[in-house]
C-alpha positions as a Markdown table, in Angstrom:
| # | Residue | x | y | z |
|---|---|---|---|---|
| 1 | Unk | 105.9 | 3.7 | 148.1 |
| 2 | Unk | 108.4 | 1.5 | 148.8 |
| 3 | Unk | 109.0 | -2.0 | 148.3 |
| 4 | Unk | 106.9 | -4.1 | 150.6 |
| 5 | Unk | 107.1 | -7.8 | 151.8 |
| 6 | Unk | 104.8 | -10.3 | 153.7 |
| 7 | Unk | 106.5 | -11.3 | 156.9 |
| 8 | Unk | 104.5 | -13.2 | 159.6 |
| 9 | Unk | 101.3 | -12.6 | 158.4 |
| 10 | Unk | 101.7 | -9.1 | 157.8 |
| 11 | Unk | 103.0 | -6.4 | 154.9 |
| 12 | Unk | 105.8 | -4.4 | 156.0 |
| 13 | Unk | 108.2 | -2.1 | 153.9 |
| 14 | Unk | 111.5 | -3.6 | 153.9 |
| 15 | Unk | 113.7 | -1.1 | 154.9 |
| 16 | Unk | 111.3 | -1.3 | 158.4 |
| 17 | Unk | 111.3 | -4.7 | 159.2 |
| 18 | Unk | 114.2 | -5.2 | 161.9 |
| 19 | Unk | 112.4 | -2.2 | 163.8 |
| 20 | Unk | 109.0 | -3.9 | 162.9 |
| 21 | Unk | 110.5 | -7.1 | 164.4 |
| 22 | Unk | 111.9 | -5.2 | 167.7 |
| 23 | Unk | 108.6 | -3.4 | 168.2 |
| 24 | Unk | 106.7 | -6.8 | 167.7 |
| 25 | Unk | 107.8 | -8.0 | 170.5 |
| 26 | Unk | 106.2 | -5.5 | 173.2 |
| 27 | Unk | 102.8 | -3.5 | 173.7 |
| 28 | Unk | 103.5 | 0.0 | 172.0 |
| 29 | Unk | 101.9 | 3.2 | 172.2 |
| 30 | Unk | 99.0 | 5.3 | 169.5 |
| 31 | Unk | 102.1 | 7.2 | 168.9 |
| 32 | Unk | 104.9 | 4.7 | 167.8 |
| 33 | Unk | 102.2 | 2.6 | 166.0 |
| 34 | Unk | 102.0 | 5.7 | 163.4 |
| 35 | Unk | 105.7 | 6.2 | 163.6 |
| 36 | Unk | 106.8 | 2.8 | 162.9 |
| 37 | Unk | 104.7 | 1.8 | 160.6 |
| 38 | Unk | 101.5 | 1.7 | 158.1 |
| 39 | Unk | 100.6 | -1.4 | 160.2 |
| 40 | Unk | 101.9 | -0.7 | 163.7 |
| 41 | Unk | 101.8 | -4.2 | 164.8 |
| 42 | Unk | 100.2 | -4.2 | 168.3 |
| 43 | Unk | 101.8 | -7.0 | 170.2 |
| 44 | Unk | 99.1 | -9.3 | 170.1 |
| 45 | Unk | 99.3 | -12.6 | 173.1 |
| 46 | Unk | 98.2 | -15.9 | 171.4 |
| 47 | Unk | 98.5 | -17.6 | 174.4 |
| 48 | Unk | 95.1 | -18.9 | 175.4 |
| 49 | Unk | 94.8 | -20.1 | 172.0 |
| 50 | Unk | 95.8 | -23.2 | 170.6 |
| 51 | Unk | 98.1 | -23.5 | 167.4 |
| 52 | Unk | 96.6 | -25.2 | 164.7 |
| 53 | Unk | 99.7 | -26.0 | 162.1 |
| 54 | Unk | 99.2 | -25.2 | 158.5 |
| 55 | Unk | 100.0 | -27.3 | 155.7 |
| 56 | Unk | 101.9 | -24.5 | 153.6 |
| 57 | Unk | 101.8 | -25.1 | 149.7 |
| 58 | Unk | 98.6 | -27.1 | 150.0 |
| 59 | Unk | 96.8 | -24.2 | 149.2 |
| 60 | Unk | 96.9 | -20.1 | 148.4 |
| 61 | Unk | 96.4 | -17.7 | 151.3 |
| 62 | Unk | 93.3 | -15.8 | 151.3 |
| 63 | Unk | 94.9 | -12.5 | 151.2 |
| 64 | Unk | 92.7 | -9.5 | 153.2 |
| 65 | Unk | 92.9 | -5.8 | 152.4 |
| 66 | Unk | 92.5 | -3.5 | 155.1 |
| 67 | Unk | 92.7 | 0.1 | 155.4 |
| 68 | Unk | 91.4 | 2.8 | 158.4 |
| 69 | Unk | 92.7 | 5.9 | 159.5 |
| 70 | Unk | 96.1 | 5.2 | 161.2 |
| 71 | Unk | 97.1 | 9.7 | 160.1 |
| 72 | Unk | 95.8 | 13.2 | 159.5 |
| 73 | Unk | 91.9 | 12.7 | 161.2 |
| 74 | Unk | 90.0 | 10.2 | 163.1 |
| 75 | Unk | 93.2 | 8.7 | 164.4 |
| 76 | Unk | 91.1 | 7.6 | 167.3 |
| 77 | Unk | 89.3 | 5.3 | 165.3 |
| 78 | Unk | 91.8 | 4.2 | 163.0 |
| 79 | Unk | 94.2 | 2.8 | 165.5 |
| 80 | Unk | 91.3 | 0.4 | 167.3 |
| 81 | Unk | 90.1 | -0.5 | 164.1 |
| 82 | Unk | 93.4 | -1.4 | 162.9 |
| 83 | Unk | 94.6 | -2.8 | 166.0 |
| 84 | Unk | 91.8 | -5.2 | 166.3 |
| 85 | Unk | 91.1 | -6.3 | 162.6 |
| 86 | Unk | 94.9 | -7.9 | 163.0 |
| 87 | Unk | 94.0 | -9.1 | 166.1 |
| 88 | Unk | 91.5 | -11.4 | 164.8 |
| 89 | Unk | 93.6 | -12.0 | 161.9 |
| 90 | Unk | 96.0 | -13.3 | 164.3 |
| 91 | Unk | 93.6 | -15.2 | 166.1 |
| 92 | Unk | 92.1 | -17.3 | 163.2 |
| 93 | Unk | 95.6 | -18.1 | 162.2 |
| 94 | Unk | 96.2 | -19.5 | 165.4 |
| 95 | Unk | 92.7 | -21.7 | 165.2 |
| 96 | Unk | 94.0 | -23.0 | 161.7 |
| 97 | Unk | 92.9 | -20.0 | 159.3 |
| 98 | Unk | 89.7 | -20.4 | 157.2 |
| 99 | Unk | 89.5 | -23.9 | 155.1 |
| 100 | Unk | 93.0 | -25.0 | 156.0 |
| 101 | Unk | 94.3 | -21.3 | 154.4 |
| 102 | Unk | 96.7 | -19.1 | 155.9 |
| 103 | Unk | 95.1 | -15.4 | 156.1 |
| 104 | Unk | 97.7 | -12.4 | 155.0 |
| 105 | Unk | 96.9 | -8.7 | 156.1 |
| 106 | Unk | 97.8 | -6.0 | 153.5 |
| 107 | Unk | 97.0 | -3.1 | 155.9 |
| 108 | Unk | 97.2 | 0.6 | 154.6 |
| 109 | Unk | 96.6 | 4.1 | 156.0 |
| 110 | Unk | 93.4 | 6.2 | 154.3 |
| 111 | Unk | 95.0 | 9.6 | 155.0 |
| 112 | Unk | 91.3 | 10.7 | 155.6 |
| 113 | Unk | 91.8 | 11.5 | 151.6 |
| 114 | Unk | 88.9 | 9.7 | 149.5 |
| 115 | Unk | 91.1 | 10.1 | 146.7 |
| 116 | Unk | 94.0 | 8.5 | 148.4 |
| 117 | Unk | 92.0 | 5.8 | 149.7 |
| 118 | Unk | 90.4 | 4.7 | 146.4 |
| 119 | Unk | 94.2 | 4.5 | 145.3 |
| 120 | Unk | 95.2 | 2.7 | 147.7 |
| 121 | Unk | 92.0 | 0.2 | 147.6 |
| 122 | Unk | 92.9 | -0.5 | 143.4 |
| 123 | Unk | 96.4 | -1.4 | 144.9 |
| 124 | Unk | 95.4 | -3.8 | 147.0 |
| 125 | Unk | 92.8 | -5.2 | 144.5 |
| 126 | Unk | 95.7 | -5.0 | 141.8 |
| 127 | Unk | 99.1 | -5.3 | 143.0 |
| 128 | Unk | 98.2 | -7.3 | 146.3 |
| 129 | Unk | 95.8 | -9.5 | 145.1 |
| 130 | Unk | 93.8 | -9.6 | 147.6 |
| 131 | Unk | 90.7 | -11.3 | 147.9 |
| 132 | Unk | 88.6 | -8.6 | 149.9 |
| 133 | Unk | 88.6 | -5.5 | 152.1 |
| 134 | Unk | 87.3 | -4.3 | 155.1 |
| 135 | Unk | 87.3 | -0.7 | 157.4 |
| 136 | Unk | 87.4 | 2.7 | 157.5 |
| 137 | Unk | 85.3 | 4.6 | 159.2 |
| 138 | Unk | 85.6 | 8.1 | 156.6 |
| 139 | Unk | 81.9 | 8.0 | 154.5 |
| 140 | Unk | 84.0 | 9.6 | 152.1 |
| 141 | Unk | 86.4 | 7.3 | 151.1 |
| 142 | Unk | 84.4 | 4.5 | 150.9 |
| 143 | Unk | 81.6 | 6.7 | 148.2 |
| 144 | Unk | 85.5 | 6.9 | 146.8 |
| 145 | Unk | 85.8 | 3.1 | 146.8 |
| 146 | Unk | 82.1 | 2.4 | 145.6 |
| 147 | Unk | 83.2 | 2.6 | 141.7 |
| 148 | Unk | 86.0 | 0.0 | 142.0 |
| 149 | Unk | 84.1 | -2.7 | 144.2 |
| 150 | Unk | 81.4 | -2.8 | 142.0 |
| 151 | Unk | 84.3 | -3.1 | 138.9 |
| 152 | Unk | 86.1 | -5.9 | 140.2 |
| 153 | Unk | 83.1 | -7.7 | 142.1 |
| 154 | Unk | 85.5 | -7.6 | 145.2 |
| 155 | Unk | 83.7 | -7.8 | 149.3 |
| 156 | Unk | 83.9 | -4.9 | 150.7 |
| 157 | Unk | 83.8 | -4.8 | 154.8 |
| 158 | Unk | 82.3 | -1.2 | 156.1 |
| 159 | Unk | 84.3 | -0.7 | 159.2 |
| 160 | Unk | 82.2 | 1.9 | 160.6 |
| 161 | Unk | 80.7 | 4.6 | 158.1 |
| 162 | Unk | 77.8 | 6.1 | 159.1 |
| 163 | Unk | 75.9 | 7.4 | 155.4 |
| 164 | Unk | 72.8 | 5.2 | 155.9 |
| 165 | Unk | 72.6 | 5.2 | 151.9 |
| 166 | Unk | 75.2 | 2.8 | 152.1 |
| 167 | Unk | 72.9 | 0.2 | 152.6 |
| 168 | Unk | 70.2 | 2.2 | 151.2 |
| 169 | Unk | 69.2 | 3.9 | 147.9 |
| 170 | Unk | 73.1 | 4.0 | 147.4 |
| 171 | Unk | 73.4 | 0.2 | 148.1 |
| 172 | Unk | 75.5 | -1.6 | 146.1 |
| 173 | Unk | 76.4 | -5.5 | 145.8 |
| 174 | Unk | 79.8 | -6.3 | 147.0 |
| 175 | Unk | 79.0 | -3.7 | 150.0 |
| 176 | Unk | 78.4 | -5.0 | 153.7 |
| 177 | Unk | 78.1 | -3.4 | 157.0 |
| 178 | Unk | 77.8 | -5.4 | 160.1 |
| 179 | Unk | 77.1 | -2.2 | 162.2 |
| 180 | Unk | 74.9 | 0.5 | 162.9 |
| 181 | Unk | 74.2 | 4.0 | 161.0 |
| 182 | Unk | 72.7 | 7.4 | 161.3 |
| 183 | Unk | 69.0 | 6.0 | 160.6 |
| 184 | Unk | 69.3 | 3.2 | 162.8 |
| 185 | Unk | 71.1 | 5.3 | 165.8 |
| 186 | Unk | 67.7 | 7.6 | 165.3 |
| 187 | Unk | 65.2 | 4.7 | 165.4 |
| 188 | Unk | 67.0 | 3.4 | 168.7 |
| 189 | Unk | 67.5 | 6.9 | 170.3 |
| 190 | Unk | 64.8 | 9.0 | 169.6 |
| 191 | Unk | 61.9 | 7.3 | 171.3 |
| 192 | Unk | 63.7 | 6.5 | 174.7 |
| 193 | Unk | 64.8 | 10.4 | 174.9 |
| 194 | Unk | 61.4 | 11.9 | 173.7 |
| 195 | Unk | 59.7 | 9.9 | 176.3 |
| 196 | Unk | 62.5 | 10.5 | 179.2 |
| 197 | Unk | 64.3 | 13.8 | 178.4 |
| 198 | Unk | 61.8 | 15.6 | 176.7 |
| 199 | Unk | 59.3 | 16.3 | 173.5 |
| 200 | Unk | 61.0 | 20.2 | 172.1 |
| 201 | Unk | 64.9 | 19.5 | 170.5 |
| 202 | Unk | 66.9 | 21.8 | 169.3 |
| 203 | Unk | 70.0 | 20.0 | 166.9 |
| 204 | Unk | 72.9 | 21.3 | 166.6 |
| 205 | Unk | 75.0 | 19.6 | 164.6 |
| 206 | Unk | 78.1 | 20.1 | 162.2 |
| 207 | Unk | 77.2 | 21.1 | 158.7 |
| 208 | Unk | 78.1 | 18.2 | 156.3 |
| 209 | Unk | 76.5 | 15.1 | 155.8 |
| 210 | Unk | 76.6 | 13.3 | 158.8 |
| 211 | Unk | 75.4 | 16.2 | 161.1 |
| 212 | Unk | 72.5 | 16.4 | 158.6 |
| 213 | Unk | 71.7 | 13.2 | 158.6 |
| 214 | Unk | 71.3 | 12.7 | 162.2 |
| 215 | Unk | 69.4 | 16.5 | 162.6 |
| 216 | Unk | 67.0 | 15.0 | 159.5 |
| 217 | Unk | 66.1 | 11.1 | 160.4 |
| 218 | Unk | 66.0 | 12.2 | 164.6 |
| 219 | Unk | 64.2 | 15.4 | 164.4 |
| 220 | Unk | 61.7 | 13.9 | 161.5 |
| 221 | Unk | 60.6 | 11.2 | 164.2 |
| 222 | Unk | 60.5 | 13.4 | 167.0 |
| 223 | Unk | 58.1 | 15.9 | 165.3 |
| 224 | Unk | 55.9 | 12.9 | 164.0 |
| 225 | Unk | 55.2 | 12.0 | 167.4 |
| 226 | Unk | 53.9 | 15.2 | 168.1 |
| 227 | Unk | 57.3 | 17.3 | 169.5 |
| 228 | Unk | 59.1 | 19.9 | 168.5 |
| 229 | Unk | 62.8 | 20.1 | 166.3 |
| 230 | Unk | 65.0 | 23.2 | 165.3 |
| 231 | Unk | 68.2 | 22.9 | 163.4 |
| 232 | Unk | 71.1 | 24.9 | 163.8 |
| 233 | Unk | 74.5 | 24.2 | 161.7 |
| 234 | Unk | 77.6 | 25.0 | 162.4 |
| 235 | Unk | 81.0 | 24.3 | 160.8 |
| 236 | Unk | 82.8 | 21.1 | 161.7 |
| 237 | Unk | 85.6 | 22.8 | 163.4 |
| 238 | Unk | 83.6 | 25.2 | 164.9 |
| 239 | Unk | 85.6 | 26.4 | 168.5 |
| 240 | Unk | 83.5 | 29.1 | 169.7 |
| 241 | Unk | 80.0 | 28.0 | 169.6 |
| 242 | Unk | 78.3 | 30.9 | 172.2 |
| 243 | Unk | 77.0 | 32.8 | 168.6 |
| 244 | Unk | 75.6 | 29.2 | 168.6 |
| 245 | Unk | 74.4 | 28.1 | 171.0 |
| 246 | Unk | 72.4 | 32.0 | 171.9 |
| 247 | Unk | 70.6 | 30.6 | 168.8 |
| 248 | Unk | 69.0 | 27.5 | 170.8 |
| 249 | Unk | 65.3 | 28.1 | 171.5 |
| 250 | Unk | 64.4 | 28.8 | 174.8 |
| 251 | Unk | 61.8 | 26.5 | 175.0 |
| 252 | Unk | 64.7 | 23.0 | 173.8 |
| 253 | Unk | 64.2 | 20.6 | 176.4 |
| 254 | Unk | 66.6 | 18.2 | 174.7 |
| 255 | Unk | 69.7 | 19.5 | 172.9 |
| 256 | Unk | 71.3 | 17.1 | 170.5 |
| 257 | Unk | 74.8 | 18.1 | 169.4 |
| 258 | Unk | 76.7 | 16.2 | 167.0 |
| 259 | Unk | 80.6 | 17.3 | 166.2 |
| 260 | Unk | 83.8 | 15.4 | 166.0 |
| 261 | Unk | 87.1 | 15.8 | 168.3 |
| 262 | Unk | 88.0 | 19.0 | 169.5 |
| 263 | Unk | 84.5 | 20.3 | 168.4 |
| 264 | Unk | 82.8 | 17.5 | 170.1 |
| 265 | Unk | 84.3 | 18.8 | 173.2 |
| 266 | Unk | 84.0 | 22.1 | 173.2 |
| 267 | Unk | 80.2 | 22.1 | 172.8 |
| 268 | Unk | 79.9 | 19.9 | 175.9 |
| 269 | Unk | 82.0 | 22.6 | 177.8 |
| 270 | Unk | 80.4 | 25.4 | 176.6 |
| 271 | Unk | 77.3 | 24.7 | 177.9 |
| 272 | Unk | 78.0 | 24.5 | 180.8 |
| 273 | Unk | 79.7 | 27.6 | 180.8 |
| 274 | Unk | 76.5 | 29.1 | 179.7 |
| 275 | Unk | 74.5 | 27.8 | 182.0 |
| 276 | Unk | 72.5 | 25.6 | 179.3 |
| 277 | Unk | 73.0 | 22.6 | 181.3 |
| 278 | Unk | 70.5 | 23.6 | 184.1 |
| 279 | Unk | 67.9 | 24.0 | 181.8 |
| 280 | Unk | 67.7 | 21.0 | 179.6 |
| 281 | Unk | 68.8 | 17.7 | 178.7 |
| 282 | Unk | 72.1 | 17.4 | 176.3 |
| 283 | Unk | 71.9 | 14.2 | 174.0 |
| 284 | Unk | 74.5 | 13.1 | 171.5 |
| 285 | Unk | 75.8 | 9.8 | 169.7 |
| 286 | Unk | 79.0 | 8.1 | 171.1 |
| 287 | Unk | 80.9 | 8.8 | 168.2 |
| 288 | Unk | 81.1 | 12.3 | 169.8 |
| 289 | Unk | 83.8 | 11.1 | 172.0 |
| 290 | Unk | 84.7 | 7.7 | 171.2 |
| 291 | Unk | 88.1 | 6.8 | 171.8 |
| 292 | Unk | 88.8 | 9.8 | 174.3 |
| 293 | Unk | 88.4 | 9.4 | 178.0 |
| 294 | Unk | 85.5 | 10.9 | 179.6 |
| 295 | Unk | 88.5 | 12.6 | 181.7 |
| 296 | Unk | 89.8 | 14.5 | 178.5 |
| 297 | Unk | 86.4 | 15.6 | 177.9 |
| 298 | Unk | 86.2 | 17.3 | 181.5 |
| 299 | Unk | 83.8 | 17.0 | 184.2 |
| 300 | Unk | 81.3 | 19.6 | 181.6 |
| 301 | Unk | 80.1 | 16.2 | 180.3 |
| 302 | Unk | 78.5 | 15.1 | 183.5 |
| 303 | Unk | 74.9 | 14.5 | 183.1 |
| 304 | Unk | 75.4 | 14.0 | 179.4 |
| 305 | Unk | 73.1 | 11.4 | 177.7 |
| 306 | Unk | 75.3 | 9.1 | 175.2 |
| 307 | Unk | 73.4 | 6.0 | 172.9 |
| 308 | Unk | 76.3 | 3.6 | 172.5 |
| 309 | Unk | 76.7 | 0.6 | 170.3 |
| 310 | Unk | 78.8 | -1.6 | 172.6 |
| 311 | Unk | 79.5 | -0.5 | 176.5 |
| 312 | Unk | 82.6 | 0.9 | 177.2 |
| 313 | Unk | 82.8 | -0.4 | 180.5 |
| 314 | Unk | 83.0 | -4.2 | 181.1 |
| 315 | Unk | 80.9 | -3.7 | 184.0 |
| 316 | Unk | 78.3 | -2.1 | 181.8 |
| 317 | Unk | 78.1 | -4.9 | 179.5 |
| 318 | Unk | 75.3 | -7.2 | 179.9 |
| 319 | Unk | 76.5 | -10.5 | 181.8 |
| 320 | Unk | 75.5 | -13.3 | 179.9 |
| 321 | Unk | 78.4 | -11.5 | 177.5 |
| 322 | Unk | 80.9 | -11.2 | 179.8 |
| 323 | Unk | 82.9 | -14.6 | 179.3 |
| 324 | Unk | 82.8 | -13.6 | 175.4 |
| 325 | Unk | 83.9 | -9.8 | 176.1 |
| 326 | Unk | 86.8 | -10.3 | 178.6 |
| 327 | Unk | 88.2 | -13.0 | 175.8 |
| 328 | Unk | 87.7 | -10.4 | 173.6 |
| 329 | Unk | 89.6 | -7.8 | 175.5 |
| 330 | Unk | 92.3 | -9.0 | 175.9 |
| 331 | Unk | 92.7 | -10.6 | 172.7 |
| 332 | Unk | 92.7 | -6.8 | 171.4 |
| 333 | Unk | 94.7 | -5.1 | 174.5 |
| 334 | Unk | 91.4 | -3.7 | 176.3 |
| 335 | Unk | 91.2 | -3.5 | 180.3 |
| 336 | Unk | 88.1 | -3.8 | 181.8 |
| 337 | Unk | 87.7 | 0.2 | 182.0 |
| 338 | Unk | 87.8 | 0.7 | 178.1 |
| 339 | Unk | 91.6 | 1.8 | 178.4 |
| 340 | Unk | 94.5 | -0.2 | 176.6 |
| 341 | Unk | 96.4 | -2.3 | 178.3 |
| 342 | Unk | 99.7 | -0.5 | 179.4 |
| 343 | Unk | 98.8 | 2.2 | 178.0 |
| 344 | Unk | 95.8 | 3.9 | 180.3 |
| 345 | Unk | 95.7 | 7.1 | 178.7 |
| 346 | Unk | 94.4 | 5.2 | 175.4 |
| 347 | Unk | 90.8 | 5.0 | 175.2 |
| 348 | Unk | 88.8 | 1.9 | 173.2 |
| 349 | Unk | 86.3 | 3.1 | 170.5 |
| 350 | Unk | 84.6 | 0.2 | 171.9 |
| 351 | Unk | 81.5 | 0.9 | 169.6 |
| 352 | Unk | 83.1 | 0.4 | 166.6 |
| 353 | Unk | 86.2 | -1.7 | 166.6 |
| 354 | Unk | 84.4 | -4.9 | 167.2 |
| 355 | Unk | 83.2 | -4.4 | 163.3 |
| 356 | Unk | 86.9 | -5.5 | 162.5 |
| 357 | Unk | 86.8 | -8.7 | 165.5 |
| 358 | Unk | 83.6 | -9.9 | 163.5 |
| 359 | Unk | 84.1 | -10.1 | 159.6 |
| 360 | Unk | 87.1 | -12.1 | 159.6 |
| 361 | Unk | 84.7 | -14.8 | 161.5 |
| 362 | Unk | 81.9 | -13.7 | 158.7 |
| 363 | Unk | 84.0 | -14.3 | 156.2 |
| 364 | Unk | 85.2 | -17.8 | 157.4 |
| 365 | Unk | 81.1 | -18.6 | 158.0 |
| 366 | Unk | 80.3 | -17.7 | 154.1 |
| 367 | Unk | 84.0 | -19.6 | 152.7 |
| 368 | Unk | 82.7 | -23.2 | 154.5 |
| 369 | Unk | 79.2 | -22.4 | 154.0 |
| 370 | Unk | 80.7 | -21.9 | 150.0 |
| 371 | Unk | 83.3 | -23.7 | 149.3 |
| 372 | Unk | 84.7 | -20.5 | 147.9 |
| 373 | Unk | 88.0 | -20.7 | 147.1 |
| 374 | Unk | 88.8 | -17.5 | 144.7 |
| 375 | Unk | 86.9 | -14.3 | 143.1 |
| 376 | Unk | 84.8 | -16.7 | 140.6 |
| 377 | Unk | 82.2 | -17.6 | 144.0 |
| 378 | Unk | 82.4 | -14.1 | 145.2 |
| 379 | Unk | 78.8 | -13.3 | 144.9 |
| 380 | Unk | 77.9 | -16.6 | 146.4 |
| 381 | Unk | 80.0 | -15.6 | 149.4 |
| 382 | Unk | 78.3 | -12.3 | 149.7 |
| 383 | Unk | 75.2 | -14.1 | 149.5 |
| 384 | Unk | 76.1 | -16.6 | 152.4 |
| 385 | Unk | 77.1 | -13.7 | 154.5 |
| 386 | Unk | 74.5 | -11.5 | 154.3 |
| 387 | Unk | 72.2 | -14.1 | 155.5 |
| 388 | Unk | 74.1 | -14.8 | 158.7 |
| 389 | Unk | 72.1 | -14.8 | 161.6 |
| 390 | Unk | 75.3 | -14.7 | 164.4 |
| 391 | Unk | 74.5 | -16.0 | 168.4 |
| 392 | Unk | 76.8 | -14.3 | 170.4 |
| 393 | Unk | 80.1 | -16.0 | 171.6 |
| 394 | Unk | 83.8 | -15.4 | 170.9 |
| 395 | Unk | 83.4 | -14.1 | 167.7 |
| 396 | Unk | 80.2 | -12.2 | 168.1 |
| 397 | Unk | 80.8 | -10.5 | 172.1 |
| 398 | Unk | 78.5 | -8.0 | 171.2 |
| 399 | Unk | 75.6 | -10.7 | 171.6 |
| 400 | Unk | 73.3 | -12.0 | 168.9 |
| 401 | Unk | 73.7 | -9.5 | 165.0 |
| 402 | Unk | 71.3 | -10.1 | 162.4 |
| 403 | Unk | 72.5 | -9.5 | 159.1 |
| 404 | Unk | 69.7 | -8.6 | 156.4 |
| 405 | Unk | 70.0 | -10.3 | 152.9 |
| 406 | Unk | 68.2 | -7.5 | 150.8 |
| 407 | Unk | 70.2 | -4.6 | 151.8 |
| 408 | Unk | 73.2 | -6.4 | 153.3 |
| 409 | Unk | 73.0 | -4.2 | 156.6 |
| 410 | Unk | 73.6 | -5.9 | 160.7 |
| 411 | Unk | 71.7 | -5.7 | 163.6 |
| 412 | Unk | 72.5 | -5.6 | 167.1 |
| 413 | Unk | 71.5 | -3.9 | 170.6 |
| 414 | Unk | 71.8 | -0.2 | 171.4 |
| 415 | Unk | 72.4 | 1.2 | 174.5 |
| 416 | Unk | 71.5 | 4.9 | 176.4 |
| 417 | Unk | 74.2 | 6.1 | 178.9 |
| 418 | Unk | 74.7 | 8.8 | 180.8 |
| 419 | Unk | 78.2 | 10.3 | 182.3 |
| 420 | Unk | 78.0 | 9.7 | 185.7 |
| 421 | Unk | 79.9 | 12.2 | 188.4 |
| 422 | Unk | 82.6 | 10.1 | 188.3 |
| 423 | Unk | 83.2 | 10.4 | 184.5 |
| 424 | Unk | 81.7 | 6.6 | 183.9 |
| 425 | Unk | 79.0 | 5.7 | 181.1 |
| 426 | Unk | 76.6 | 3.9 | 182.9 |
| 427 | Unk | 74.3 | 2.1 | 181.4 |
| 428 | Unk | 70.3 | 3.4 | 181.6 |
| 429 | Unk | 68.8 | 1.2 | 178.7 |
| 430 | Unk | 69.2 | -1.5 | 176.8 |
| 431 | Unk | 67.4 | -1.2 | 172.9 |
| 432 | Unk | 66.8 | -4.7 | 171.0 |
| 433 | Unk | 68.3 | -5.0 | 167.8 |
| 434 | Unk | 64.4 | -6.1 | 167.1 |
| 435 | Unk | 63.0 | -2.7 | 167.7 |
| 436 | Unk | 65.6 | -1.0 | 165.0 |
| 437 | Unk | 65.0 | -3.3 | 162.3 |
| 438 | Unk | 63.4 | -1.1 | 159.5 |
| 439 | Unk | 62.2 | -1.8 | 156.3 |
| 440 | Unk | 64.9 | -2.3 | 153.4 |
| 441 | Unk | 65.0 | 0.2 | 150.8 |
| 442 | Unk | 66.6 | -1.9 | 148.2 |
| 443 | Unk | 67.0 | -5.9 | 147.3 |
| 444 | Unk | 70.3 | -6.8 | 146.5 |
| 445 | Unk | 69.4 | -10.4 | 146.0 |
| 446 | Unk | 68.6 | -9.3 | 142.5 |
| 447 | Unk | 71.9 | -8.0 | 141.7 |
| 448 | Unk | 74.3 | -11.0 | 142.7 |
């Protein structure tokens, strides 16, 4: 890699400084973002924030590492995770930083490659000397970085990895997750689906860990309640779903699908081509079309049900959260319809990107509670962060969020939404976080 410098709080390659300086003066598209720099500066507006001057040199900056899927795959997620993370750091600095210290952000591309991402994770620790790391929705990336987080005892904040075991049997002391996962999604969504859509389910899912876990977590609960569950596995990049859809039991009432990218669009479209949508209900998690506008998914998605972790459209967000949600969207460059300001063809990853907005605030609270200054108090910092009970506010626009100190897992509300004829996701039910909390499988308090 080329040489890098810290410039205006961001790490940029020396040879691209002039180019980045020009780009920062205007909002950029996802393609420009990826082409221009690994950081893709987001053109953030700080006009509503009152800057607080730093006393430079009094205390060293707090260095935050971040990595996301900016290229190769899952870029709809990576683009927004990075953009929101940068917006949060910019806002925090504009408000005076943390304990009078400025935040410096070091940002890298995981390339959706666990081995590469692990090398960047190590580089951030050993070369950039970061104090903590956040980001990535790729479970394989997280798993590859776990040994390093344990070895160096560095706080690692999950961007959006959905493997529930990461805060279960495979949990490590320095890993923190403030968002949902496959198990909590199943707990939140199975009962509503069972009561409102049907009791005979078929799970057509991608044949790898994520798809397996969703089928297992939902299916086991359906069967325990007296329902039926059929599993059909298909390759993650399936284009022709007809052979798999033909295996769906004739008496199926609910077809639950779990695929990403073009496969997620294909399976919905082909259910309509075969006429299955006329005799069964289609149900899935928002992960399948996150960051993709419903007009791209197509009219074939009309009538499908989604489990959302935060509503895409502002008018579907609970009214009491609107003051915080409006300010949050403005800071991140998102409009009321869940699109990028100035680039309406780009849809937000609204059920995932909030994690990157909230983490800097959690870090701030943890530092203020513990007096943390450096890695010597990392264990105390993690303990404090994982004991937080956040109330809805400017830094927690999705509503109250509860962290659990035993397994470092966070809990917030869920939403059941339906695609209307105008292709809008309309919220039908709000599932309170209290009904989603399960017994922790580990107790990390004993390991810090």
